[in-house]
C-alpha angles and dihedrals in degrees: 000000000000110000092166139026115216112207107173107292092351124094113193122189108229091214092059091044093055093044089053090047090049092052091048094050090044089053091054091048092047092048091051090050091046091052095050090050095041097095091052091047091052093048090054092047097246097127138034114237110261117243088214103045093179095056107063115155106162092122094058093047092048094048092044094055097036091044093055092046090047093052092049090048092047092051095045092048091050091050093048089051088058105036094156092058090050093050090050093048116015090186088076087079090077098033115133091225130070118054128170120219096218093048089053090051093051093047093048093043094055090049091050092053090058092043091051089057090046091057094038093238119139110257096242093050090047092051089049088053093053101041101088092044091050091053092050093048092049092048094053093044089058089064085063089058090051095049094047095043089221096168099270091121128109140251122296115287140181093209113126093245094054113128136204125214106203092155098039127120085253100031128208129173093196120095107250139177107281092224094172088065090050090051093046092055095042095047093048088052089050089050090054091049093049092047089055091048088051089060090058089050088063088065093062105276115161115273119254098041095105093046094046089052089048089056093047099044098043091042093051092046094050092043091056096042091054089069089072097036124099096232115131118255119238115148111065091319093316129115120240089256091054092051090050090046091052090051089051092052093049094048090047093051092047091048092048091051092051094052112104123204114251091248093059092049090052092050092051092049089059 
């Protein structure tokens, strides 16, 4: 594929370029979602009215901080999954290749909890706000995996859309499942679904529903895709990513079951 772009004296890793693009697009999506929820946030006393109403930039700040924490978490999780490789070559800790989805989720999640408190927005509502943007950012970042050929592809296949990565960071001459393309398409679909659910949240739906569906849908998608990935199996025949995905699905289902409609909360308050 195209691990690097050479522009005169500049050498740009395509993985890093697509991650940056994903973060930028995610920031625009988050800002749009923030703006459509702003009136409701102000009515509930979550935000202070901006003195410069035409210059809102919360989405870019949130994605910038959460994105950095997510990348650090993704890298650390990947390294901890492969401790022998790290012991053999400590420089792998700062390598620009090798990131784990679940580590990125954990790093970004912790950052978002602190950011929710910073903005004075309840955590579940804040996670609802960020869910569609997170799905978009992940989807675009996966194109970086495809372009760099970093080993995130699937098992060999004879299907007509199978691809080989002879010039990738982790090369293969066999035609394999282009799982980054699958993930891009699935996560973009998830983002559209979550965005639509966010519109319903504007009409007074209970907080947490968008986020719980994010956990369920992304967890289910990753769990199924892992069956055609080349990751080693460790937990009861599952890969580490599948185990993490299963945990995501379970947490999402529990959270969804605990969410009460606004009407029932009002009845209990009386």
